[in-house]
C-alpha positions, 0 to 999 in steps of 0.5 A: 054702314049700309051695303052700298056704302061698304061695297063702295069703301071696299072697292075704293080701298082695293083699287087704291091698293092696285087690286082688281076688285070686282063687284061680284067678288064684293057681293059674294063675300058679303052674303051670309051664305056658306062657302059651300054654295056651287059656283063656277070653277076656275082653273081646274078642280083638285077634289070634290067633297059631296059634290062641291069643289075644291079648286086648284087655285085654292090649293095653289094659294095655300101652298104659296101663303107663307104662314100656311106653308110654314104651318103645313111644314111644321106639322109634317116635320120636314124642310121645304122642298119645292114640288113636294107631293107630301106637302101637296096632299097635306094642303089638299087634305086641309082644304077638304077639311075646310069644306067639310066644316063649311058644309056643316055650317050650312047644315047648322044654318050658320051665317056671316052677316053683313054686320059681322063682315063689317066688324071683321074687315074694320078690325083688320084695316085698324091694324095698319096705318094706311092702305099700303100696309094692308096691301103689303101684308095681303101680298105677303100672305098671298092674298088677293081681293077675293081670297081675303074676303073668302078667308074672313068669311070662312074663318069665321064660319069655321070657328063657329062650327068648331066652337059648337063641336067642342061645346061639351068637352070638359076637363075632370078634376081626376084628369088634372091630378093625373096630369100633374102627378105625371108631369111635374117636371114639365110644370116648372115655371121657366123664366126668361129675360126679354128685351122687346121693341114694339111699333105700329107698322110692319114695315118699320119692324122690318127695318129694325129687323134688318138693322139688327142683322147688320149688327145694331144694338137692340137696346139703342134701336129700342130707345130710338124707335120703340113705342112700348112702355119699356122703350126708355129702358132699351126694351128691357122687360126683366125676368118674366114667366114664359107662360104669362106671355101672350101666344105670339111672344110665347111661341117665339121665345120657346125656341129662342136661343140667348142672344137671338132676336126674332120678328116681327110678331104681330100682337093686336095692332103692334109688331114686336121684335123680341130678344132673349137675353137669358132663360132659367128654370123655375120651381115646380108648381104645386097642384093649386098653382098648376091647375090653370095651366093644366086645364088649359093644356088638357082642354085644348088637347081634348078639343083638338081631339074632339074636332079631329074625331069629327072630321075623321067620321065625316071623311068616312061618311062623305063622298070625297073624290081627289082628282089632282094635286097642284101643278 
């Protein structure tokens, strides 16, 4: 797809969604340059990082996005209180970190090519049956046309920087053995008995969630509306090891109580509603069986530590001016 063809397609898509999509926004986000290039700041500056602005608009957008706000609240461990300065400060620090990472992307000459962006946009659009579904998702996430493209591009650059920062991180055999010895109780293979409804559209999933809240039977809804492989069995998946579930399911099931359903959860191009029937403890794994899980846990922790240490060092070295929090 050529630049002109893609630009036209994207403008048409956004106009169909009722989104004001400017040529400047399109061309800005197709450029393979880091977000760190200086632009006219609109709506005030919340902070400057080595002379580059973090805008009030960016801060307000992060605070308004449901998913990002929920992640911030979880990190703080506090309930949601409108106007919380503590939440504002954490959001601003996240944006400062994002700016530091994007500046590192520039130093390393990382770019997002037109082909990269084409693939990412195509992948995103395939998750939705039509443009109205995409538009509803954008609204839910607090995204407009500009912030959508900004998010795609900056997320790709940030992922490449993080991958480079943790490239040399390794887990030793001694660390695995020590972890196994100290966490045997945590390494029990908990099993969960689940029912799952899978649908292609978020709107359909939300309709099913609403029906469940009204007291409709999960199994009946699964047989009627699920496209999952166990739909005929009422979505009954039987007993499965919790750790073998994919990330969205594993995280959701981890805090569920028996008899409670949760959703929609996005997995690839599907939206899931999961109900926990029951959970039971399993047997403690020996070292050989537990090794893959231990290595994943330790590697993730060490990678996070490496990135955090790098960010702390960058904060110390950089000129960071905090000017104002969100109004």
